VOPAGU-2260 file (C-alpha; in pm, 1 decimal, decimal comma):
REM VOPAGU-2260
SITE   aa  ch    i         X         Y         Z
SITE  UNK   A    0    3157,6    4805,1   10552,8
SITE  UNK   A    1    3428,7    4823,7   10818,7
SITE  UNK   A    2    3531,0    5190,9   10799,7
SITE  UNK   A    3    3835,4    5349,4   10960,4
SITE  UNK   A    4    3796,8    5729,0   11026,8
SITE  UNK   A    5    4125,8    5907,9   11124,8
SITE  UNK   A    6    4047,0    6253,2   11249,2
SITE  UNK   A    7    3949,1    6485,2   11520,7
SITE  UNK   A    8    3700,9    6372,4   11781,9
SITE  UNK   A    9    3575,4    6477,3   12112,4
SITE  UNK   A   10    3730,0    6590,1   12345,4
SITE  UNK   A   11    3880,8    6823,3   12079,4
SITE  UNK   A   12    3683,2    7128,5   12032,5
SITE  UNK   A   13    3554,8    7257,6   11696,7
SITE  UNK   A   14    3348,7    7201,2   11400,8
SITE  UNK   A   15    3565,5    6918,0   11227,2
SITE  UNK   A   16    3555,6    6728,8   11566,3
SITE  UNK   A   17    3186,2    6766,8   11585,5
SITE  UNK   A   18    3134,6    6654,0   11231,0
SITE  UNK   A   19    3364,9    6345,8   11251,6
SITE  UNK   A   20    3149,6    6256,5   11553,6
SITE  UNK   A   21    2819,5    6265,4   11387,6
SITE  UNK   A   22    2955,9    6118,5   11075,2
SITE  UNK   A   23    3086,3    5829,6   11267,3
SITE  UNK   A   24    2761,3    5763,5   11441,4
SITE  UNK   A   25    2559,8    5833,1   11161,5
SITE  UNK   A   26    2736,1    5564,7   10942,7
SITE  UNK   A   27    2714,6    5323,5   11238,7
SITE  UNK   A   28    2339,6    5374,5   11253,0
SITE  UNK   A   29    2322,6    5285,9   10896,2
SITE  UNK   A   30    2472,7    4950,2   10991,3
SITE  UNK   A   31    2838,3    4985,3   10947,8
SITE  UNK   A   32    3124,8    4889,3   11159,0
SITE  UNK   A   33    3327,5    5229,3   11229,2
SITE  UNK   A   34    3649,5    5254,5   11384,6
SITE  UNK   A   35    3766,7    5613,4   11500,7
SITE  UNK   A   36    4143,7    5656,7   11529,1
SITE  UNK   A   37    4207,8    5976,8   11707,3
SITE  UNK   A   38    4479,8    6163,8   11902,2
SITE  UNK   A   39    4192,9    6358,5   12095,9
SITE  UNK   A   40    4296,1    6252,0   12439,3
SITE  UNK   A   41    4604,5    6427,6   12372,1
SITE  UNK   A   42    4444,3    6779,3   12327,5
SITE  UNK   A   43    4516,2    7033,4   12612,7
SITE  UNK   A   44    4328,6    7344,1   12728,7
SITE  UNK   A   45    4203,0    7572,8   12625,2
SITE  UNK   A   46    4077,2    7366,6   12311,9
SITE  UNK   A   47    3979,6    7046,6   12509,2
SITE  UNK   A   48    3632,6    7011,6   12599,0
SITE  UNK   A   49    3500,5    6955,0   12975,0
SITE  UNK   A   50    3394,5    6584,6   12962,7
SITE  UNK   A   51    3171,7    6410,7   13216,8
SITE  UNK   A   52    3167,0    6035,9   13278,6
SITE  UNK   A   53    2837,8    6018,9   13054,3
SITE  UNK   A   54    2995,8    6234,5   12783,5
SITE  UNK   A   55    3276,0    5982,7   12764,6
SITE  UNK   A   56    3054,0    5718,5   12741,8
SITE  UNK   A   57    2888,5    5887,0   12413,5
SITE  UNK   A   58    3206,4    5859,7   12223,1
SITE  UNK   A   59    3137,2    5486,4   12135,9
SITE  UNK   A   60    2822,7    5321,3   12075,0
SITE  UNK   A   61    2655,2    5007,0   11954,4
SITE  UNK   A   62    2361,7    5021,3   11724,7
SITE  UNK   A   63    2120,7    4743,8   11567,5
SITE  UNK   A   64    2371,1    4627,0   11335,6
SITE  UNK   A   65    2651,3    4895,6   11339,9
SITE  UNK   A   66    2896,5    5022,7   11591,7
SITE  UNK   A   67    3138,5    5307,9   11682,9
SITE  UNK   A   68    3479,1    5182,2   11822,7
SITE  UNK   A   69    3737,9    5462,1   11931,4
SITE  UNK   A   70    4119,0    5397,4   11927,4
SITE  UNK   A   71    4296,6    5654,6   12126,8
SITE  UNK   A   72    4662,5    5731,4   12061,0
SITE  UNK   A   73    4882,0    5737,3   12399,8
SITE  UNK   A   74    4960,0    6047,5   12539,5
SITE  UNK   A   75    5327,8    6143,9   12483,5
SITE  UNK   A   76    5572,3    6006,4   12756,0
SITE  UNK   A   77    5943,1    5895,4   12776,3
SITE  UNK   A   78    5877,9    5594,3   12560,3
SITE  UNK   A   79    5806,9    5829,6   12268,2
SITE  UNK   A   80    6099,5    6069,4   12340,4
SITE  UNK   A   81    6306,9    6191,6   12072,4
SITE  UNK   A   82    6500,2    6514,2   11971,2
SITE  UNK   A   83    6353,0    6770,5   11897,5
SITE  UNK   A   84    6057,4    6653,1   12129,2
SITE  UNK   A   85    5692,0    6657,8   12008,5
SITE  UNK   A   86    5423,3    6400,4   12018,9
SITE  UNK   A   87    5444,8    6172,1   11696,3
SITE  UNK   A   88    5097,5    6213,4   11597,9
SITE  UNK   A   89    5130,3    6087,9   11235,3
SITE  UNK   A   90    5322,8    5789,8   11319,8
SITE  UNK   A   91    5090,5    5705,1   11623,4
SITE  UNK   A   92    4784,6    5744,2   11409,7
SITE  UNK   A   93    4887,7    5541,1   11112,4
SITE  UNK   A   94    5047,1    5265,5   11322,0
SITE  UNK   A   95    4737,1    5231,7   11533,5
SITE  UNK   A   96    4522,9    5223,1   11210,3
SITE  UNK   A   97    4732,0    4968,7   11051,3
SITE  UNK   A   98    4721,2    4757,2   11387,3
SITE  UNK   A   99    4361,1    4751,5   11411,3
SITE  UNK   A  100    4337,9    4656,7   11025,4
SITE  UNK   A  101    4558,6    4371,4   11098,0
SITE  UNK   A  102    4331,1    4207,9   11332,4
SITE  UNK   A  103    4014,8    4264,9   11079,6
SITE  UNK   A  104    4066,0    4434,3   10748,8
SITE  UNK   A  105    3910,2    4768,1   10690,4
SITE  UNK   A  106    3729,8    4830,5   10355,2
SITE  UNK   A  107    3804,7    5209,0   10343,9
SITE  UNK   A  108    3984,4    5451,5   10520,3
SITE  UNK   A  109    3863,0    5805,7   10563,5
SITE  UNK   A  110    4035,8    6084,1   10720,6
SITE  UNK   A  111    3913,8    6444,2   10784,0
SITE  UNK   A  112    4157,8    6728,7   10802,2
SITE  UNK   A  113    4502,3    6728,6   10630,2
SITE  UNK   A  114    4713,1    6768,4   10939,7
SITE  UNK   A  115    4801,4    6520,5   11082,7
SITE  UNK   A  116    4495,7    6309,4   10993,2
SITE  UNK   A  117    4509,1    6307,7   10609,7
SITE  UNK   A  118    4899,6    6228,7   10599,9
SITE  UNK   A  119    4833,3    5948,9   10860,3
SITE  UNK   A  120    4547,1    5806,2   10643,7
SITE  UNK   A  121    4775,1    5826,8   10330,3
SITE  UNK   A  122    5051,2    5620,8   10521,5
SITE  UNK   A  123    4789,2    5382,6   10651,5
SITE  UNK   A  124    4630,7    5323,0   10334,1
SITE  UNK   A  125    4991,6    5261,0   10180,9
SITE  UNK   A  126    5068,6    5002,3   10465,7
SITE  UNK   A  127    4749,8    4825,6   10430,0
SITE  UNK   A  128    4646,3    4858,4   10041,9
SITE  UNK   A  129    4299,1    4986,3   10160,6
SITE  UNK   A  130    4168,0    5275,5    9961,9
SITE  UNK   A  131    4187,6    5619,1   10130,9
SITE  UNK   A  132    3922,2    5908,0   10104,0
SITE  UNK   A  133    4061,1    6249,9   10212,9
SITE  UNK   A  134    3857,4    6525,0   10341,2
SITE  UNK   A  135    3957,2    6897,3   10398,8
SITE  UNK   A  136    3790,9    7154,3   10627,8
SITE  UNK   A  137    3865,9    7530,5   10628,5
SITE  UNK   A  138    4193,0    7623,2   10771,5
SITE  UNK   A  139    4391,0    7328,1   10642,2
SITE  UNK   A  140    4263,8    7388,7   10297,0
SITE  UNK   A  141    4292,2    7770,7   10325,6
SITE  UNK   A  142    4616,6    7806,5   10528,1
SITE  UNK   A  143    4815,4    7484,3   10563,2
SITE  UNK   A  144    4784,7    7366,2   10196,9
SITE  UNK   A  145    4939,3    7711,4   10100,6
SITE  UNK   A  146    5250,8    7676,7   10327,4
SITE  UNK   A  147    5561,8    7589,1   10089,9
SITE  UNK   A  148    5694,1    7320,8   10321,4
SITE  UNK   A  149    5353,7    7152,3   10347,7
SITE  UNK   A  150    5215,2    7189,4   10002,8
SITE  UNK   A  151    5429,5    6919,9    9813,0
SITE  UNK   A  152    5329,9    6649,2   10063,9
SITE  UNK   A  153    4941,0    6748,6   10087,3
SITE  UNK   A  154    4940,7    6762,8    9705,3
SITE  UNK   A  155    5072,0    6394,1    9703,4
SITE  UNK   A  156    4831,8    6272,4    9947,7
SITE  UNK   A  157    4536,2    6408,1    9782,2
SITE  UNK   A  158    4644,8    6269,1    9428,3
SITE  UNK   A  159    4714,5    5936,0    9605,2
SITE  UNK   A  160    4353,1    5926,5    9752,9
SITE  UNK   A  161    4083,1    5718,7    9598,9
SITE  UNK   A  162    3846,4    6006,3    9634,0
SITE  UNK   A  163    3871,1    6368,5    9764,1
SITE  UNK   A  164    3570,1    6521,9    9918,0
SITE  UNK   A  165    3567,9    6889,3    9837,1
SITE  UNK   A  166    3346,0    7159,5    9680,4
SITE  UNK   A  167    3407,4    7500,5    9553,3
SITE  UNK   A  168    3745,3    7670,7    9526,9
SITE  UNK   A  169    3878,0    7379,2    9738,6
SITE  UNK   A  170    3764,6    7141,2    9482,7
SITE  UNK   A  171    3908,4    7351,5    9207,3
SITE  UNK   A  172    4258,4    7378,7    9372,2
SITE  UNK   A  173    4253,0    6997,5    9418,5
SITE  UNK   A  174    4203,0    6937,9    9052,9
SITE  UNK   A  175    4460,3    7213,6    8962,9
SITE  UNK   A  176    4716,6    7013,2    9179,0
SITE  UNK   A  177    4673,6    6682,6    8994,8
SITE  UNK   A  178    4367,4    6525,4    9154,8
SITE  UNK   A  179    4127,6    6366,7    8870,4
SITE  UNK   A  180    3821,9    6564,1    8840,0
SITE  UNK   A  181    3617,1    6235,5    8845,7
SITE  UNK   A  182    3772,8    6150,8    9205,6
SITE  UNK   A  183    3671,2    6498,8    9365,3
SITE  UNK   A  184    3312,2    6449,6    9511,1
SITE  UNK   A  185    3068,1    6624,6    9715,3
SITE  UNK   A  186    3033,5    6476,8   10061,1
SITE  UNK   A  187    2655,0    6531,5   10098,3
SITE  UNK   A  188    2648,0    6815,3   10348,9
SITE  UNK   A  189    2595,0    6808,4   10719,0
SITE  UNK   A  190    2269,0    6791,6   10921,7
SITE  UNK   A  191    2280,0    6925,0   11281,6
SITE  UNK   A  192    2070,9    6668,7   11506,7
SITE  UNK   A  193    1724,5    6812,8   11526,6
SITE  UNK   A  194    1632,0    6562,0   11816,4
SITE  UNK   A  195    1902,7    6752,7   12030,0
SITE  UNK   A  196    1912,7    7090,5   11887,9
SITE  UNK   A  197    1555,9    7197,2   11967,5
SITE  UNK   A  198    1375,4    7462,8   12188,7
SITE  UNK   A  199    1265,4    7221,5   12462,5
SITE  UNK   A  200    1517,4    7047,6   12697,0
SITE  UNK   A  201    1741,0    7131,3   12973,9
SITE  UNK   A  202    1924,0    7452,5   13040,9
SITE  UNK   A  203    2284,0    7471,8   13130,0
SITE  UNK   A  204    2319,1    7494,9   13522,8
SITE  UNK   A  205    2584,3    7766,6   13536,7
SITE  UNK   A  206    2671,1    7728,5   13907,2
SITE  UNK   A  207    2717,7    7348,3   13866,8
SITE  UNK   A  208    2932,8    7379,0   13586,9
SITE  UNK   A  209    3141,9    7652,6   13718,7
SITE  UNK   A  210    3179,1    7417,3   14039,3
SITE  UNK   A  211    3259,2    7115,6   13821,8
SITE  UNK   A  212    3527,2    7317,8   13619,7
SITE  UNK   A  213    3688,4    7466,5   13907,4
SITE  UNK   A  214    3746,9    7119,0   14083,4
SITE  UNK   A  215    3929,4    6990,4   13776,9
SITE  UNK   A  216    4297,7    7132,0   13783,7
SITE  UNK   A  217    4295,1    7120,8   13395,7
SITE  UNK   A  218    3991,1    7338,9   13365,5
SITE  UNK   A  219    3982,1    7558,6   13663,3
SITE  UNK   A  220    4148,4    7846,6   13489,5
SITE  UNK   A  221    3901,3    7848,8   13199,0
SITE  UNK   A  222    3623,7    7951,0   13418,6
SITE  UNK   A  223    3670,1    8328,6   13455,7
SITE  UNK   A  224    3447,4    8631,5   13536,6
SITE  UNK   A  225    3209,3    8708,1   13805,7
SITE  UNK   A  226    2875,7    8713,7   13635,0
SITE  UNK   A  227    2646,6    8462,4   13818,6
SITE  UNK   A  228    2386,9    8418,9   13559,7
SITE  UNK   A  229    2148,4    8588,6   13774,1
SITE  UNK   A  230    2036,7    8828,5   13501,5
SITE  UNK   A  231    1948,6    8784,0   13127,0
SITE  UNK   A  232    2246,2    8711,6   12919,9
SITE  UNK   A  233    2373,7    8714,5   12573,2
SITE  UNK   A  234    2565,2    8433,2   12456,3
SITE  UNK   A  235    2877,6    8384,3   12223,6
SITE  UNK   A  236    3041,8    8039,6   12148,7
SITE  UNK   A  237    3344,8    7909,6   11944,2
SITE  UNK   A  238    3670,5    8083,2   11909,4
SITE  UNK   A  239    3775,2    8408,5   12039,7
SITE  UNK   A  240    3900,1    8662,4   11786,3
SITE  UNK   A  241    3881,8    9014,9   11636,9
SITE  UNK   A  242    3728,7    8870,2   11318,6
SITE  UNK   A  243    3489,6    8657,0   11526,0
SITE  UNK   A  244    3325,0    8982,5   11654,6
SITE  UNK   A  245    3459,3    8895,8   12024,7
SITE  UNK   A  246    3581,2    9250,6   12087,4
SITE  UNK   A  247    3277,7    9419,5   11924,9
SITE  UNK   A  248    3042,3    9248,5   12156,0
SITE  UNK   A  249    3234,2    9372,0   12448,9
SITE  UNK   A  250    3243,3    9715,7   12329,6
SITE  UNK   A  251    2865,6    9717,0   12276,0
SITE  UNK   A  252    2833,3    9570,3   12627,2
SITE  UNK   A  253    3021,2    9845,9   12767,3
SITE  UNK   A  254    2779,9   10098,5   12599,3
SITE  UNK   A  255    2464,3    9903,0   12733,2
SITE  UNK   A  256    2612,3    9924,8   13083,6
SITE  UNK   A  257    2656,7   10301,3   13027,2
SITE  UNK   A  258    2316,4   10339,8   12908,0
SITE  UNK   A  259    2158,6   10156,8   13234,0
SITE  UNK   A  260    2094,1    9815,0   13063,9
SITE  UNK   A  261    2149,1    9541,8   13317,0
SITE  UNK   A  262    2255,0    9243,9   13102,2
SITE  UNK   A  263    2533,0    8986,1   13121,8
SITE  UNK   A  264    2750,4    8786,1   12860,0
SITE  UNK   A  265    2848,0    8437,3   12889,9
SITE  UNK   A  266    3116,2    8314,3   12639,7
SITE  UNK   A  267    3153,0    7952,7   12566,9
SITE  UNK   A  268    3466,6    8056,3   12386,5
SITE  UNK   A  269    3829,6    8042,9   12414,6
SITE  UNK   A  270    4147,6    8117,2   12199,0
SITE  UNK   A  271    4524,5    8095,7   12204,6
SITE  UNK   A  272    4725,1    8252,7   12471,6
SITE  UNK   A  273    4733,8    8614,7   12328,2
SITE  UNK   A  274    4377,8    8629,9   12236,2
SITE  UNK   A  275    4271,6    8486,2   12562,8
SITE  UNK   A  276    4481,7    8724,5   12747,2
SITE  UNK   A  277    4339,7    9020,5   12536,3
SITE  UNK   A  278    3993,3    8910,4   12606,6
SITE  UNK   A  279    4005,1    8912,2   12965,0
SITE  UNK   A  280    4229,2    9243,2   12968,3
SITE  UNK   A  281    3956,1    9406,6   12755,3
SITE  UNK   A  282    3679,3    9287,0   12995,2
SITE  UNK   A  283    3845,8    9433,3   13300,5
SITE  UNK   A  284    3946,8    9754,1   13113,9
SITE  UNK   A  285    3582,3    9815,5   13031,1
SITE  UNK   A  286    3454,4    9745,9   13380,2
SITE  UNK   A  287    3258,4    9434,1   13268,3
SITE  UNK   A  288    3413,5    9148,9   13499,2
SITE  UNK   A  289    3076,7    9131,1   13679,1
SITE  UNK   A  290    2887,9    9110,7   13364,2
SITE  UNK   A  291    3094,0    8852,2   13185,8
SITE  UNK   A  292    3150,7    8475,2   13249,8
SITE  UNK   A  293    3384,1    8261,4   13029,9
SITE  UNK   A  294    3321,9    7883,6   13050,5
SITE  UNK   A  295    3498,6    7573,8   12916,8
SITE  UNK   A  296    3419,7    7426,4   12581,2
SITE  UNK   A  297    3145,6    7152,0   12619,9
SITE  UNK   A  298    3046,4    6846,0   12383,8
SITE  UNK   A  299    2863,8    6927,8   12101,3
SITE  UNK   A  300    2548,4    6757,7   12262,9
SITE  UNK   A  301    2547,3    6987,5   12549,0
SITE  UNK   A  302    2568,8    7298,9   12330,6
SITE  UNK   A  303    2166,4    7322,2   12307,0
SITE  UNK   A  304    2170,4    7339,0   12698,6
SITE  UNK   A  305    2392,5    7663,1   12672,5
SITE  UNK   A  306    2181,3    7807,7   12384,9
SITE  UNK   A  307    1842,2    7757,3   12553,9
SITE  UNK   A  308    1947,9    7979,1   12838,3
SITE  UNK   A  309    2049,8    8291,0   12635,3
SITE  UNK   A  310    1851,0    8586,8   12566,5
SITE  UNK   A  311    2007,4    8600,5   12211,2
SITE  UNK   A  312    2337,4    8447,5   12094,5
SITE  UNK   A  313    2575,5    8651,8   11865,4
SITE  UNK   A  314    2753,9    8495,7   11578,3
SITE  UNK   A  315    2935,8    8808,9   11458,9
SITE  UNK   A  316    3218,5    8666,8   11239,2
SITE  UNK   A  317    3340,3    8935,6   10982,1
SITE  UNK   A  318    3625,9    8955,6   10733,6
SITE  UNK   A  319    3720,4    8606,4   10791,1
SITE  UNK   A  320    4017,1    8537,5   10589,9
SITE  UNK   A  321    3938,0    8175,9   10468,6
SITE  UNK   A  322    3640,0    8207,0   10235,9
SITE  UNK   A  323    3557,4    7839,8   10237,1
SITE  UNK   A  324    3484,0    7871,5   10614,9
SITE  UNK   A  325    3130,8    7782,5   10671,3
SITE  UNK   A  326    3025,4    7794,6   11029,1
SITE  UNK   A  327    2771,4    7555,5   11166,1
SITE  UNK   A  328    2703,4    7765,5   11487,5
SITE  UNK   A  329    2418,4    7998,9   11330,7
SITE  UNK   A  330    2218,1    7702,6   11231,9
SITE  UNK   A  331    2263,1    7535,8   11585,7
SITE  UNK   A  332    2137,6    7871,9   11712,6
SITE  UNK   A  333    1834,3    7886,0   11487,6
SITE  UNK   A  334    1733,3    7529,0   11563,6
SITE  UNK   A  335    1713,7    7569,2   11924,2
SITE  UNK   A  336    1469,6    7862,7   11864,7
SITE  UNK   A  337    1714,5    8113,3   12021,5
SITE  UNK   A  338    1744,8    8446,0   11843,7
SITE  UNK   A  339    2031,5    8481,4   11619,6
SITE  UNK   A  340    2234,9    8804,5   11631,4
SITE  UNK   A  341    2434,4    8748,6   11308,1
SITE  UNK   A  342    2673,6    8933,8   11086,7
SITE  UNK   A  343    2554,3    8937,7   10723,8
SITE  UNK   A  344    2876,8    8759,2   10619,1
SITE  UNK   A  345    2759,8    8450,3   10843,2
SITE  UNK   A  346    2410,3    8483,3   10730,8
SITE  UNK   A  347    2503,7    8492,2   10369,0
SITE  UNK   A  348    2703,0    8169,1   10425,5
SITE  UNK   A  349    2375,1    7978,1   10527,8
SITE  UNK   A  350    2146,9    7797,8   10278,1
SITE  UNK   A  351    1898,2    8011,2   10118,2
SITE  UNK   A  352    1999,7    8322,0   10308,4
SITE  UNK   A  353    1742,1    8520,7   10111,3
SITE  UNK   A  354    1488,4    8396,6   10346,0
SITE  UNK   A  355    1648,4    8536,4   10649,1
SITE  UNK   A  356    1510,4    8887,7   10713,3
SITE  UNK   A  357    1622,5    9111,6   10986,8
SITE  UNK   A  358    1372,7    9156,5   11272,6
SITE  UNK   A  359    1156,6    8864,6   11131,8
SITE  UNK   A  360    1354,5    8548,3   11182,6
SITE  UNK   A  361    1709,6    8680,6   11294,2
SITE  UNK   A  362    1887,1    9020,1   11375,2
SITE  UNK   A  363    2115,2    9092,9   11091,3
SITE  UNK   A  364    2432,5    9325,3   11155,6
SITE  UNK   A  365    2582,0    9463,0   10841,0
SITE  UNK   A  366    2897,0    9611,3   11000,4
SITE  UNK   A  367    2999,6    9424,1   11323,4
SITE  UNK   A  368    3232,1    9734,5   11379,6
SITE  UNK   A  369    2960,5    9970,4   11362,7
SITE  UNK   A  370    2932,0   10028,0   11746,4
SITE  UNK   A  371    2610,8   10247,7   11731,5
SITE  UNK   A  372    2415,0   10008,7   11531,1
SITE  UNK   A  373    2526,8    9708,9   11725,8
SITE  UNK   A  374    2444,6    9848,2   12057,2
SITE  UNK   A  375    2129,3    9978,4   11920,6
SITE  UNK   A  376    2020,5    9615,1   11811,0
SITE  UNK   A  377    2131,8    9456,6   12135,0
SITE  UNK   A  378    1979,1    9715,3   12326,2
SITE  UNK   A  379    1646,0    9661,9   12167,6
SITE  UNK   A  380    1656,7    9299,8   12266,7
SITE  UNK   A  381    1727,8    9381,3   12629,8
SITE  UNK   A  382    1451,5    9667,6   12638,8
SITE  UNK   A  383    1175,9    9446,5   12482,4
SITE  UNK   A  384    1270,3    9088,8   12517,5
SITE  UNK   A  385     899,7    8990,5   12433,6
SITE  UNK   A  386     946,6    8962,3   12045,0
SITE  UNK   A  387    1249,2    8744,1   12077,7
SITE  UNK   A  388    1058,3    8424,2   12123,9
SITE  UNK   A  389     881,3    8478,7   11804,1
SITE  UNK   A  390    1171,8    8572,1   11603,2
SITE  UNK   A  391    1329,8    8251,6   11740,8
SITE  UNK   A  392    1045,9    8048,9   11638,3
SITE  UNK   A  393    1070,8    8185,4   11293,1
SITE  UNK   A  394    1439,6    8117,4   11288,3
SITE  UNK   A  395    1384,4    7764,6   11375,4
SITE  UNK   A  396    1137,9    7720,0   11085,6
SITE  UNK   A  397    1409,8    7852,1   10837,4
SITE  UNK   A  398    1657,8    7597,7   10991,3
SITE  UNK   A  399    1432,4    7312,6   10974,5
SITE  UNK   A  400    1357,5    7400,4   10600,6
SITE  UNK   A  401    1739,6    7444,0   10540,4
SITE  UNK   A  402    1818,8    7109,8   10649,5
SITE  UNK   A  403    1512,4    6916,5   10475,0
SITE  UNK   A  404    1659,5    6703,0   10184,0
SITE  UNK   A  405    2012,7    6707,0   10286,0
SITE  UNK   A  406    2132,1    6329,2   10248,7
SITE  UNK   A  407    2347,1    6320,2   10532,3
SITE  UNK   A  408    2510,3    6077,7   10600,7
SITE  UNK   A  409    2396,1    5862,5   10314,8
SITE  UNK   A  410    2590,4    6068,0   10052,1
SITE  UNK   A  411    2920,6    6024,5   10239,8
SITE  UNK   A  412    2813,2    5631,2   10296,3
SITE  UNK   A  413    2790,2    5629,4    9903,1
SITE  UNK   A  414    3141,9    5787,3    9846,4
SITE  UNK   A  415    3294,0    5560,3   10093,9
SITE  UNK   A  416    3118,5    5257,5    9935,3
SITE  UNK   A  417    3229,6    5339,4    9580,1
SITE  UNK   A  418    3592,5    5395,0    9708,7
SITE  UNK   A  419    3595,6    5069,7    9899,0
SITE  UNK   A  420    3489,0    4892,0    9561,5
SITE  UNK   A  421    3755,0    5122,5    9362,3
SITE  UNK   A  422    3487,8    5254,3    9121,6
SITE  UNK   A  423    3669,1    5565,3    9036,9
SITE  UNK   A  424    3901,8    5626,6    8752,5
SITE  UNK   A  425    4277,9    5521,3    8785,6
SITE  UNK   A  426    4485,8    5757,9    8971,6
SITE  UNK   A  427    4765,7    5729,4    8704,0
SITE  UNK   A  428    4632,3    6049,7    8507,6
SITE  UNK   A  429    4629,8    6230,6    8841,2
SITE  UNK   A  430    4992,9    6151,5    8898,7
SITE  UNK   A  431    5097,7    6234,3    8559,5
SITE  UNK   A  432    4906,3    6585,1    8614,5
SITE  UNK   A  433    5072,3    6618,3    8938,2
SITE  UNK   A  434    5429,0    6579,8    8779,4
SITE  UNK   A  435    5336,6    6856,1    8555,2
SITE  UNK   A  436    5224,3    7081,6    8810,4
SITE  UNK   A  437    5529,3    7013,6    9004,7
SITE  UNK   A  438    5713,6    7197,5    8726,0
SITE  UNK   A  439    6018,1    6974,1    8749,9
SITE  UNK   A  440    6065,7    6930,6    9126,6
SITE  UNK   A  441    6212,2    6604,6    9257,3
SITE  UNK   A  442    6349,8    6481,2    8911,6
SITE  UNK   A  443    6515,7    6192,4    9073,4
SITE  UNK   A  444    6185,9    6093,7    9250,9
SITE  UNK   A  445    6024,2    6126,3    8896,4
SITE  UNK   A  446    6288,0    5917,2    8717,1
SITE  UNK   A  447    6259,3    5626,1    8992,6
SITE  UNK   A  448    5878,9    5652,0    8946,9
SITE  UNK   A  449    5878,9    5597,2    8592,4
SITE  UNK   A  450    6123,9    5334,6    8621,0
SITE  UNK   A  451    5927,3    5137,1    8844,1
SITE  UNK   A  452    5620,8    5197,0    8639,8
SITE  UNK   A  453    5777,2    4966,1    8364,7
SITE  UNK   A  454    5862,1    4669,0    8581,0
SITE  UNK   A  455    5611,7    4385,9    8604,6
SITE  UNK   A  456    5456,5    4344,9    8964,7
SITE  UNK   A  457    5466,1    3985,3    8894,6
SITE  UNK   A  458    5842,4    3976,4    8935,8
SITE  UNK   A  459    5802,2    4076,5    9298,7
SITE  UNK   A  460    5568,4    3786,4    9401,0
SITE  UNK   A  461    5669,8    3645,3    9720,9
SITE  UNK   A  462    5851,3    3936,4    9812,0
SITE  UNK   A  463    5596,8    4118,0   10006,6
SITE  UNK   A  464    5559,8    4114,9   10388,9
SITE  UNK   A  465    5332,0    3842,9   10547,6
SITE  UNK   A  466    5006,6    4012,5   10687,4
SITE  UNK   A  467    4892,6    3853,8   11001,1
SITE  UNK   A  468    4567,9    3714,3   10820,2
SITE  UNK   A  469    4793,6    3507,9   10624,2
SITE  UNK   A  470    4800,5    3737,2   10300,4
SITE  UNK   A  471    5090,3    3878,5   10107,0
SITE  UNK   A  472    5102,1    4250,7   10070,1
SITE  UNK   A  473    5356,8    4412,8    9841,0
């Protein structure tokens, strides 16, 4: 198949970018020609990864019979100027996809994350006549989709898709909003690459990374703190935030320092302006600047280098507002054989969580905000790091078992192949259900749609635009 994927991609930080990357390369390894259309080069700090030349080289690849080609949108400039000014992401993504299709047609278009990628995928599908498979993540389904100015459009995008990849509450809401149940499908899960996420391998050279980032004007401000990694250190990575457990870790670090423990913290983590400011202010307030180092986001394939150097890694998300959010970071920690210090909320979101036991293959924190308990558990690791390796080894065994049998990316391949052949039921019933859901909104649009539904498509023969491959498309 020739597959177009519209979505986040390196150097954009985060789980969706990571999943899109490995999905594209997994499908290419199965023999498909994959074209990624992304605005990733337009990402800016702090949510842009620090990429070396070899990292840029990994974005595209050729396999035995498949390939990944990346099509980047142009950074916003005067040629795109309009008022009020913003980068026209949707238009550029859809237009780029349609342009690539005109050279050699796609069989299917797949988008991951509704804004702007799902909307762009919908438009590209309308322009090309190619079936569209829409996929959501966490914040788009749990937050953006509920915004009153975005909801009607997203509902229409999902109802118009050939298939929607979703599970659980997200799948239920898609059906409630008018998507035919037969077209809401599981994507087959995700497998963290075990050939990369393993205990053996290089560890991150902190001094070299610090020098590299400070030499780049775009990243110099993202290296912060005086810790030189000359002591054992805990690690945190991902986005900063109260509900991510970031400030709880700082409070525990302060208590450890007062108790005489000599340990550091390296945060491969950033956030928006406010949380970034609060994080650094809190470090200074607690007198931790010599014990903390904040470093830029790195490509997913370099994360194991970071994890291998940590005494233990904290994944302390708690009271997270989006219930469908399933962080992959704890599994990455476990696969690398690092000691996972995880909130029970995070641990319960892993496969077979009953097989994770505190003190055996992880360190489980019932209440992240219980400072005495959190400090006690971190202090025990610093005081006697010997058992950490055994806990990590058992954790890796759990993670390997958890990933066994997950059919990634073949399940996704199957969904895309079925969509390309248009094997799913007609979308007419979904559109009708959507009209009922809208409760009378847009009556003129509905009247026009009903009138058009009664017109013989053959009456428009010859009225379509001429495609570059010589075909007419209405």
